[in-house]
Every structure is written in C-alpha cells, then in structure tokens.
KOLZA-49626 format. One record per residue (C-alpha): residue number from 1; residue in one letter; x negated, z negated, y negated. Coordinates in Angstrom, 2 decimals. Each point is the difference from the previous one (the first is absolute). Layout:
N
<pafi><seq>NUM</seq><type>A</type><xx>X</xx><zz>Z</zz><yy>Y</yy></pafi>
...
END
This chain:
182
<pafi><seq>1</seq><type>C</type><xx>10.53</xx><zz>18.78</zz><yy>-5.36</yy></pafi>
<pafi><seq>2</seq><type>P</type><xx>-3.39</xx><zz>-1.63</zz><yy>-1.05</yy></pafi>
<pafi><seq>3</seq><type>G</type><xx>0.27</xx><zz>-1.83</zz><yy>-2.85</yy></pafi>
<pafi><seq>4</seq><type>D</type><xx>-0.05</xx><zz>-3.65</zz><yy>-1.24</yy></pafi>
<pafi><seq>5</seq><type>G</type><xx>0.43</xx><zz>-3.18</zz><yy>2.59</yy></pafi>
<pafi><seq>6</seq><type>I</type><xx>2.86</xx><zz>-3.19</zz><yy>-0.79</yy></pafi>
<pafi><seq>7</seq><type>I</type><xx>-0.63</xx><zz>-2.97</zz><yy>-1.78</yy></pafi>
<pafi><seq>8</seq><type>V</type><xx>2.71</xx><zz>-2.77</zz><yy>2.08</yy></pafi>
<pafi><seq>9</seq><type>G</type><xx>1.48</xx><zz>-1.46</zz><yy>-3.83</yy></pafi>
<pafi><seq>10</seq><type>A</type><xx>1.77</xx><zz>-3.10</zz><yy>1.50</yy></pafi>
<pafi><seq>11</seq><type>N</type><xx>-0.63</xx><zz>-2.68</zz><yy>2.23</yy></pafi>
<pafi><seq>12</seq><type>K</type><xx>2.23</xx><zz>0.49</zz><yy>3.63</yy></pafi>
<pafi><seq>13</seq><type>I</type><xx>0.18</xx><zz>3.44</zz><yy>0.00</yy></pafi>
<pafi><seq>14</seq><type>T</type><xx>-0.11</xx><zz>2.20</zz><yy>3.51</yy></pafi>
<pafi><seq>15</seq><type>L</type><xx>-1.51</xx><zz>3.33</zz><yy>-0.09</yy></pafi>
<pafi><seq>16</seq><type>N</type><xx>1.18</xx><zz>1.62</zz><yy>2.96</yy></pafi>
<pafi><seq>17</seq><type>L</type><xx>-1.36</xx><zz>3.44</zz><yy>0.33</yy></pafi>
<pafi><seq>18</seq><type>N</type><xx>2.45</xx><zz>1.18</zz><yy>2.55</yy></pafi>
<pafi><seq>19</seq><type>G</type><xx>-3.01</xx><zz>2.09</zz><yy>1.28</yy></pafi>
<pafi><seq>20</seq><type>H</type><xx>-0.95</xx><zz>1.96</zz><yy>-3.41</yy></pafi>
<pafi><seq>21</seq><type>R</type><xx>-3.73</xx><zz>0.45</zz><yy>-1.46</yy></pafi>
<pafi><seq>22</seq><type>I</type><xx>-1.36</xx><zz>-1.17</zz><yy>-3.06</yy></pafi>
<pafi><seq>23</seq><type>V</type><xx>-2.92</xx><zz>2.56</zz><yy>-0.92</yy></pafi>
<pafi><seq>24</seq><type>G</type><xx>-2.59</xx><zz>-0.03</zz><yy>-2.44</yy></pafi>
<pafi><seq>25</seq><type>S</type><xx>-0.58</xx><zz>2.62</zz><yy>-1.97</yy></pafi>
<pafi><seq>26</seq><type>G</type><xx>-3.39</xx><zz>0.69</zz><yy>1.89</yy></pafi>
<pafi><seq>27</seq><type>T</type><xx>-2.37</xx><zz>-0.69</zz><yy>-2.94</yy></pafi>
<pafi><seq>28</seq><type>A</type><xx>0.71</xx><zz>-3.66</zz><yy>0.28</yy></pafi>
<pafi><seq>29</seq><type>Q</type><xx>-3.71</xx><zz>-1.05</zz><yy>1.52</yy></pafi>
<pafi><seq>30</seq><type>D</type><xx>-0.89</xx><zz>-0.92</zz><yy>-3.87</yy></pafi>
<pafi><seq>31</seq><type>G</type><xx>0.67</xx><zz>-3.69</zz><yy>0.77</yy></pafi>
<pafi><seq>32</seq><type>Q</type><xx>3.20</xx><zz>-0.44</zz><yy>-1.60</yy></pafi>
<pafi><seq>33</seq><type>Y</type><xx>3.25</xx><zz>1.17</zz><yy>1.42</yy></pafi>
<pafi><seq>34</seq><type>V</type><xx>1.90</xx><zz>-1.87</zz><yy>2.57</yy></pafi>
<pafi><seq>35</seq><type>G</type><xx>3.14</xx><zz>0.76</zz><yy>2.56</yy></pafi>
<pafi><seq>36</seq><type>V</type><xx>1.54</xx><zz>-2.73</zz><yy>-0.30</yy></pafi>
<pafi><seq>37</seq><type>E</type><xx>-0.78</xx><zz>-3.35</zz><yy>-2.19</yy></pafi>
<pafi><seq>38</seq><type>V</type><xx>1.65</xx><zz>-2.92</zz><yy>0.24</yy></pafi>
<pafi><seq>39</seq><type>S</type><xx>-1.31</xx><zz>-2.36</zz><yy>-2.93</yy></pafi>
<pafi><seq>40</seq><type>G</type><xx>0.56</xx><zz>-3.95</zz><yy>-0.47</yy></pafi>
<pafi><seq>41</seq><type>R</type><xx>2.77</xx><zz>0.30</zz><yy>2.32</yy></pafi>
<pafi><seq>42</seq><type>T</type><xx>1.83</xx><zz>-1.86</zz><yy>2.42</yy></pafi>
<pafi><seq>43</seq><type>G</type><xx>2.34</xx><zz>0.62</zz><yy>3.07</yy></pafi>
<pafi><seq>44</seq><type>V</type><xx>-0.69</xx><zz>4.23</zz><yy>-0.20</yy></pafi>
<pafi><seq>45</seq><type>T</type><xx>-0.05</xx><zz>1.96</zz><yy>3.46</yy></pafi>
<pafi><seq>46</seq><type>I</type><xx>-1.22</xx><zz>3.47</zz><yy>0.22</yy></pafi>
<pafi><seq>47</seq><type>T</type><xx>1.29</xx><zz>1.77</zz><yy>2.93</yy></pafi>
<pafi><seq>48</seq><type>G</type><xx>0.43</xx><zz>3.08</zz><yy>2.53</yy></pafi>
<pafi><seq>49</seq><type>G</type><xx>-2.01</xx><zz>2.98</zz><yy>-1.72</yy></pafi>
<pafi><seq>50</seq><type>Q</type><xx>-3.37</xx><zz>1.25</zz><yy>-1.08</yy></pafi>
<pafi><seq>51</seq><type>V</type><xx>-2.35</xx><zz>-0.22</zz><yy>-2.61</yy></pafi>
<pafi><seq>52</seq><type>D</type><xx>-2.82</xx><zz>2.30</zz><yy>-0.38</yy></pafi>
<pafi><seq>53</seq><type>H</type><xx>-2.50</xx><zz>1.98</zz><yy>-2.42</yy></pafi>
<pafi><seq>54</seq><type>F</type><xx>-0.79</xx><zz>-3.18</zz><yy>-2.87</yy></pafi>
<pafi><seq>55</seq><type>S</type><xx>-2.79</xx><zz>-1.96</zz><yy>-0.41</yy></pafi>
<pafi><seq>56</seq><type>A</type><xx>2.04</xx><zz>-3.24</zz><yy>1.56</yy></pafi>
<pafi><seq>57</seq><type>G</type><xx>3.01</xx><zz>0.23</zz><yy>2.06</yy></pafi>
<pafi><seq>58</seq><type>L</type><xx>1.52</xx><zz>-3.19</zz><yy>-0.86</yy></pafi>
<pafi><seq>59</seq><type>A</type><xx>-1.72</xx><zz>-2.51</zz><yy>-2.12</yy></pafi>
<pafi><seq>60</seq><type>I</type><xx>1.83</xx><zz>-3.14</zz><yy>-0.11</yy></pafi>
<pafi><seq>61</seq><type>I</type><xx>-1.43</xx><zz>-2.43</zz><yy>-2.64</yy></pafi>
<pafi><seq>62</seq><type>D</type><xx>0.54</xx><zz>-3.29</zz><yy>-1.07</yy></pafi>
<pafi><seq>63</seq><type>S</type><xx>3.08</xx><zz>-0.24</zz><yy>2.49</yy></pafi>
<pafi><seq>64</seq><type>T</type><xx>1.54</xx><zz>-2.07</zz><yy>2.84</yy></pafi>
<pafi><seq>65</seq><type>A</type><xx>2.17</xx><zz>0.30</zz><yy>2.89</yy></pafi>
<pafi><seq>66</seq><type>T</type><xx>-0.09</xx><zz>4.33</zz><yy>-0.29</yy></pafi>
<pafi><seq>67</seq><type>T</type><xx>0.25</xx><zz>1.68</zz><yy>3.22</yy></pafi>
<pafi><seq>68</seq><type>V</type><xx>-1.04</xx><zz>3.63</zz><yy>0.92</yy></pafi>
<pafi><seq>69</seq><type>S</type><xx>1.33</xx><zz>0.97</zz><yy>3.47</yy></pafi>
<pafi><seq>70</seq><type>D</type><xx>0.32</xx><zz>3.24</zz><yy>1.76</yy></pafi>
<pafi><seq>71</seq><type>M</type><xx>-2.12</xx><zz>2.01</zz><yy>-2.15</yy></pafi>
<pafi><seq>72</seq><type>T</type><xx>-2.40</xx><zz>2.81</zz><yy>0.12</yy></pafi>
<pafi><seq>73</seq><type>V</type><xx>-2.78</xx><zz>-0.03</zz><yy>-2.23</yy></pafi>
<pafi><seq>74</seq><type>T</type><xx>-3.00</xx><zz>2.52</zz><yy>0.07</yy></pafi>
<pafi><seq>75</seq><type>D</type><xx>-2.03</xx><zz>1.75</zz><yy>-2.13</yy></pafi>
<pafi><seq>76</seq><type>N</type><xx>-0.14</xx><zz>-1.97</zz><yy>-3.40</yy></pafi>
<pafi><seq>77</seq><type>V</type><xx>-3.78</xx><zz>0.13</zz><yy>-0.80</yy></pafi>
<pafi><seq>78</seq><type>G</type><xx>-1.14</xx><zz>-1.47</zz><yy>-3.48</yy></pafi>
<pafi><seq>79</seq><type>S</type><xx>-3.53</xx><zz>0.32</zz><yy>-1.29</yy></pafi>
<pafi><seq>80</seq><type>F</type><xx>-3.28</xx><zz>-1.76</zz><yy>-0.71</yy></pafi>
<pafi><seq>81</seq><type>D</type><xx>0.64</xx><zz>1.23</zz><yy>-3.98</yy></pafi>
<pafi><seq>82</seq><type>E</type><xx>3.07</xx><zz>-2.04</zz><yy>-0.45</yy></pafi>
<pafi><seq>83</seq><type>I</type><xx>-0.53</xx><zz>-2.99</zz><yy>2.32</yy></pafi>
<pafi><seq>84</seq><type>A</type><xx>4.13</xx><zz>-1.14</zz><yy>-0.59</yy></pafi>
<pafi><seq>85</seq><type>F</type><xx>0.72</xx><zz>1.16</zz><yy>3.24</yy></pafi>
<pafi><seq>86</seq><type>G</type><xx>-1.11</xx><zz>1.95</zz><yy>3.35</yy></pafi>
<pafi><seq>87</seq><type>D</type><xx>2.24</xx><zz>-1.80</zz><yy>2.89</yy></pafi>
<pafi><seq>88</seq><type>G</type><xx>3.30</xx><zz>1.07</zz><yy>1.68</yy></pafi>
<pafi><seq>89</seq><type>I</type><xx>1.86</xx><zz>-3.24</zz><yy>-0.45</yy></pafi>
<pafi><seq>90</seq><type>V</type><xx>-1.95</xx><zz>-2.58</zz><yy>-1.80</yy></pafi>
<pafi><seq>91</seq><type>L</type><xx>1.09</xx><zz>-3.91</zz><yy>-1.42</yy></pafi>
<pafi><seq>92</seq><type>F</type><xx>-1.52</xx><zz>-1.62</zz><yy>-2.56</yy></pafi>
<pafi><seq>93</seq><type>Y</type><xx>0.76</xx><zz>-3.47</zz><yy>-1.04</yy></pafi>
<pafi><seq>94</seq><type>S</type><xx>3.06</xx><zz>0.31</zz><yy>2.60</yy></pafi>
<pafi><seq>95</seq><type>S</type><xx>1.07</xx><zz>-2.34</zz><yy>2.57</yy></pafi>
<pafi><seq>96</seq><type>N</type><xx>2.76</xx><zz>-0.88</zz><yy>2.59</yy></pafi>
<pafi><seq>97</seq><type>S</type><xx>0.61</xx><zz>3.61</zz><yy>0.16</yy></pafi>
<pafi><seq>98</seq><type>K</type><xx>0.54</xx><zz>2.60</zz><yy>3.52</yy></pafi>
<pafi><seq>99</seq><type>I</type><xx>-2.00</xx><zz>3.49</zz><yy>1.02</yy></pafi>
<pafi><seq>100</seq><type>I</type><xx>1.81</xx><zz>0.25</zz><yy>3.02</yy></pafi>
<pafi><seq>101</seq><type>D</type><xx>0.65</xx><zz>3.39</zz><yy>2.09</yy></pafi>
<pafi><seq>102</seq><type>D</type><xx>-1.84</xx><zz>2.74</zz><yy>-1.77</yy></pafi>
<pafi><seq>103</seq><type>H</type><xx>-2.31</xx><zz>2.68</zz><yy>0.13</yy></pafi>
<pafi><seq>104</seq><type>I</type><xx>-2.68</xx><zz>-0.12</zz><yy>-1.76</yy></pafi>
<pafi><seq>105</seq><type>F</type><xx>-2.55</xx><zz>2.23</zz><yy>0.03</yy></pafi>
<pafi><seq>106</seq><type>A</type><xx>-2.55</xx><zz>2.40</zz><yy>-1.93</yy></pafi>
<pafi><seq>107</seq><type>N</type><xx>-0.15</xx><zz>-1.88</zz><yy>-2.94</yy></pafi>
<pafi><seq>108</seq><type>G</type><xx>-2.88</xx><zz>-1.59</zz><yy>-2.17</yy></pafi>
<pafi><seq>109</seq><type>I</type><xx>-3.05</xx><zz>0.32</zz><yy>-1.62</yy></pafi>
<pafi><seq>110</seq><type>F</type><xx>0.91</xx><zz>-4.11</zz><yy>0.31</yy></pafi>
<pafi><seq>111</seq><type>D</type><xx>2.54</xx><zz>-0.63</zz><yy>2.91</yy></pafi>
<pafi><seq>112</seq><type>N</type><xx>2.74</xx><zz>1.04</zz><yy>1.66</yy></pafi>
<pafi><seq>113</seq><type>I</type><xx>1.79</xx><zz>-3.65</zz><yy>-0.44</yy></pafi>
<pafi><seq>114</seq><type>G</type><xx>-1.92</xx><zz>-3.07</zz><yy>-2.28</yy></pafi>
<pafi><seq>115</seq><type>L</type><xx>1.11</xx><zz>-3.23</zz><yy>-0.92</yy></pafi>
<pafi><seq>116</seq><type>L</type><xx>-1.80</xx><zz>-0.41</zz><yy>-3.23</yy></pafi>
<pafi><seq>117</seq><type>G</type><xx>-0.71</xx><zz>-2.99</zz><yy>-2.18</yy></pafi>
<pafi><seq>118</seq><type>R</type><xx>0.08</xx><zz>-3.44</zz><yy>0.08</yy></pafi>
<pafi><seq>119</seq><type>L</type><xx>3.49</xx><zz>-1.61</zz><yy>0.75</yy></pafi>
<pafi><seq>120</seq><type>S</type><xx>0.89</xx><zz>3.14</zz><yy>2.27</yy></pafi>
<pafi><seq>121</seq><type>D</type><xx>1.10</xx><zz>-2.87</zz><yy>2.19</yy></pafi>
<pafi><seq>122</seq><type>N</type><xx>2.48</xx><zz>-0.25</zz><yy>3.26</yy></pafi>
<pafi><seq>123</seq><type>N</type><xx>0.44</xx><zz>4.00</zz><yy>0.32</yy></pafi>
<pafi><seq>124</seq><type>L</type><xx>0.62</xx><zz>1.50</zz><yy>3.60</yy></pafi>
<pafi><seq>125</seq><type>I</type><xx>-1.25</xx><zz>3.33</zz><yy>0.91</yy></pafi>
<pafi><seq>126</seq><type>Q</type><xx>1.90</xx><zz>0.78</zz><yy>3.35</yy></pafi>
<pafi><seq>127</seq><type>G</type><xx>0.72</xx><zz>3.02</zz><yy>2.44</yy></pafi>
<pafi><seq>128</seq><type>N</type><xx>-1.60</xx><zz>2.66</zz><yy>-1.95</yy></pafi>
<pafi><seq>129</seq><type>T</type><xx>-1.95</xx><zz>2.85</zz><yy>1.01</yy></pafi>
<pafi><seq>130</seq><type>V</type><xx>-3.20</xx><zz>0.18</zz><yy>-2.51</yy></pafi>
<pafi><seq>131</seq><type>T</type><xx>-2.56</xx><zz>2.54</zz><yy>0.54</yy></pafi>
<pafi><seq>132</seq><type>D</type><xx>-2.56</xx><zz>2.64</zz><yy>-1.46</yy></pafi>
<pafi><seq>133</seq><type>S</type><xx>-0.90</xx><zz>-2.07</zz><yy>-3.36</yy></pafi>
<pafi><seq>134</seq><type>Y</type><xx>-1.76</xx><zz>2.91</zz><yy>-2.33</yy></pafi>
<pafi><seq>135</seq><type>S</type><xx>-3.11</xx><zz>-0.48</zz><yy>-2.29</yy></pafi>
<pafi><seq>136</seq><type>D</type><xx>-2.21</xx><zz>1.64</zz><yy>-2.12</yy></pafi>
<pafi><seq>137</seq><type>D</type><xx>-3.10</xx><zz>-1.68</zz><yy>0.80</yy></pafi>
<pafi><seq>138</seq><type>V</type><xx>-1.19</xx><zz>-0.05</zz><yy>-3.37</yy></pafi>
<pafi><seq>139</seq><type>D</type><xx>-2.71</xx><zz>-2.74</zz><yy>-0.63</yy></pafi>
<pafi><seq>140</seq><type>Q</type><xx>0.13</xx><zz>-1.17</zz><yy>3.31</yy></pafi>
<pafi><seq>141</seq><type>I</type><xx>2.73</xx><zz>-2.37</zz><yy>-1.00</yy></pafi>
<pafi><seq>142</seq><type>A</type><xx>2.12</xx><zz>-1.29</zz><yy>2.69</yy></pafi>
<pafi><seq>143</seq><type>T</type><xx>3.00</xx><zz>1.53</zz><yy>0.20</yy></pafi>
<pafi><seq>144</seq><type>G</type><xx>2.59</xx><zz>1.90</zz><yy>2.35</yy></pafi>
<pafi><seq>145</seq><type>Q</type><xx>1.36</xx><zz>-2.96</zz><yy>1.53</yy></pafi>
<pafi><seq>146</seq><type>N</type><xx>2.94</xx><zz>-0.52</zz><yy>2.31</yy></pafi>
<pafi><seq>147</seq><type>I</type><xx>1.42</xx><zz>-3.35</zz><yy>-1.28</yy></pafi>
<pafi><seq>148</seq><type>S</type><xx>-2.20</xx><zz>-1.81</zz><yy>-2.66</yy></pafi>
<pafi><seq>149</seq><type>L</type><xx>0.65</xx><zz>-3.36</zz><yy>-1.20</yy></pafi>
<pafi><seq>150</seq><type>N</type><xx>-1.78</xx><zz>-1.39</zz><yy>-3.17</yy></pafi>
<pafi><seq>151</seq><type>A</type><xx>0.30</xx><zz>-2.90</zz><yy>-2.02</yy></pafi>
<pafi><seq>152</seq><type>F</type><xx>-2.65</xx><zz>1.00</zz><yy>-2.16</yy></pafi>
<pafi><seq>153</seq><type>A</type><xx>0.99</xx><zz>3.82</zz><yy>-1.06</yy></pafi>
<pafi><seq>154</seq><type>D</type><xx>0.38</xx><zz>-0.97</zz><yy>-3.11</yy></pafi>
<pafi><seq>155</seq><type>F</type><xx>-3.86</xx><zz>-1.17</zz><yy>-1.88</yy></pafi>
<pafi><seq>156</seq><type>G</type><xx>1.92</xx><zz>-0.50</zz><yy>-3.53</yy></pafi>
<pafi><seq>157</seq><type>L</type><xx>1.67</xx><zz>-3.03</zz><yy>1.84</yy></pafi>
<pafi><seq>158</seq><type>P</type><xx>-1.85</xx><zz>-3.29</zz><yy>-1.20</yy></pafi>
<pafi><seq>159</seq><type>D</type><xx>1.80</xx><zz>-1.44</zz><yy>2.82</yy></pafi>
<pafi><seq>160</seq><type>R</type><xx>-2.31</xx><zz>1.45</zz><yy>3.26</yy></pafi>
<pafi><seq>161</seq><type>G</type><xx>-0.01</xx><zz>-2.89</zz><yy>1.97</yy></pafi>
<pafi><seq>162</seq><type>S</type><xx>3.56</xx><zz>0.50</zz><yy>1.47</yy></pafi>
<pafi><seq>163</seq><type>S</type><xx>0.65</xx><zz>1.07</zz><yy>3.53</yy></pafi>
<pafi><seq>164</seq><type>D</type><xx>3.32</xx><zz>1.95</zz><yy>1.12</yy></pafi>
<pafi><seq>165</seq><type>I</type><xx>1.82</xx><zz>-1.98</zz><yy>2.65</yy></pafi>
<pafi><seq>166</seq><type>G</type><xx>2.55</xx><zz>0.26</zz><yy>2.37</yy></pafi>
<pafi><seq>167</seq><type>N</type><xx>-0.35</xx><zz>3.85</zz><yy>0.69</yy></pafi>
<pafi><seq>168</seq><type>R</type><xx>1.16</xx><zz>1.24</zz><yy>3.15</yy></pafi>
<pafi><seq>169</seq><type>I</type><xx>-1.23</xx><zz>3.28</zz><yy>1.81</yy></pafi>
<pafi><seq>170</seq><type>I</type><xx>2.27</xx><zz>0.59</zz><yy>3.20</yy></pafi>
<pafi><seq>171</seq><type>D</type><xx>0.31</xx><zz>2.57</zz><yy>2.19</yy></pafi>
<pafi><seq>172</seq><type>N</type><xx>-1.14</xx><zz>3.25</zz><yy>-1.85</yy></pafi>
<pafi><seq>173</seq><type>N</type><xx>-1.23</xx><zz>2.94</zz><yy>1.70</yy></pafi>
<pafi><seq>174</seq><type>I</type><xx>-3.54</xx><zz>0.37</zz><yy>-2.22</yy></pafi>
<pafi><seq>175</seq><type>L</type><xx>-2.05</xx><zz>3.17</zz><yy>0.90</yy></pafi>
<pafi><seq>176</seq><type>R</type><xx>-3.11</xx><zz>2.21</zz><yy>-1.40</yy></pafi>
<pafi><seq>177</seq><type>A</type><xx>-0.82</xx><zz>-1.98</zz><yy>-3.37</yy></pafi>
<pafi><seq>178</seq><type>Y</type><xx>-2.61</xx><zz>1.43</zz><yy>-2.17</yy></pafi>
<pafi><seq>179</seq><type>T</type><xx>-1.48</xx><zz>-3.35</zz><yy>-0.27</yy></pafi>
<pafi><seq>180</seq><type>N</type><xx>1.23</xx><zz>-2.89</zz><yy>1.20</yy></pafi>
<pafi><seq>181</seq><type>G</type><xx>3.82</xx><zz>-0.51</zz><yy>2.01</yy></pafi>
<pafi><seq>182</seq><type>I</type><xx>0.26</xx><zz>-2.71</zz><yy>-1.33</yy></pafi>
END
C-alpha cells in the first residue's frame, strides 16, 4: 500500500523486511520523502526487502555502523526543485557503514548510491548490482551517477578542505550509468 516511509527511532535496531516492500505514494518527487531514514543512530541494520518510489530509498544521516544488505532499491527519484534527495541509498556524514549484496537500479536524479559530506569515512560498498542511474539532465549538471563519493556535498559547511578516507568499493557489478559509473 503506498504511503509514508519508516524513520528508525533507536540505536541497534534490525529492520528485517522479510521480503516485504515499502512503496512511496507515487508523488515523492518533490525531494522530501524517504523510504527508510536513519538519522543520528548507531548499529542499525536494514535487510531483506524492497524500497521504491520515494525521493530517496534509504537515507543514512549522521549515523555510524549502519548496514544495508539484501535489499532491492529502485525508482527513487528526486527533483531539482527540492535538492534534499534524489538517491537510491545515500549516506550523509555517516561512517563505518556497509552497503552489501543489494540490487540498486533506476534511482536518481543524483545517484544510485551516494557517500556524501565530510566525515563519511570507512564505509564499505561491496557485492552490489548497481545499474541504470537516472537523470533528467537539467542545466547540464552532472547527475545520474551509479556510485558517488563527494566530501564537498554541502557548500554551507565552513571546512571544505576535509576529505573522506578509508571508503572501500569492492566487487560490485556497475552497469549503464547516465553519467559516471563511480
């Protein structure tokens, strides 16, 4: 049934979807709706289901030790009108997390998987199929990446000299990006 997403409200929670699907309302393209949001948490695991038709499928924000595994994340498309989201799985300012053994395709306008913002360190992206990133190519902005790592995603932060370190991208199948594979 289409509707709102899930906000994880505590540390060390496992959200096992057990084959179920979280689906957006179909009008999620205004940049505000997230299928599963983990904000300011540690030790959260999301596994075993599908998330589609939101502005972002999964948004991990200012969190540590989050694991996303065995998920299908598709058709989560944001908008240039509201630049908050436009990703399949996005980690903002999050570290020591894992995105493993997922199927991530046809998300955008920005990326299928994004590690964004400073201090997004020591994350692992492994064993995923990442394909068919989406973009609407407005103003020729480089969007539609399959995997994006960008320490400088927030122009409002004063310390733009920091780099992200220790991130690993291992053994993924990366196909048909709108602009860049990685």
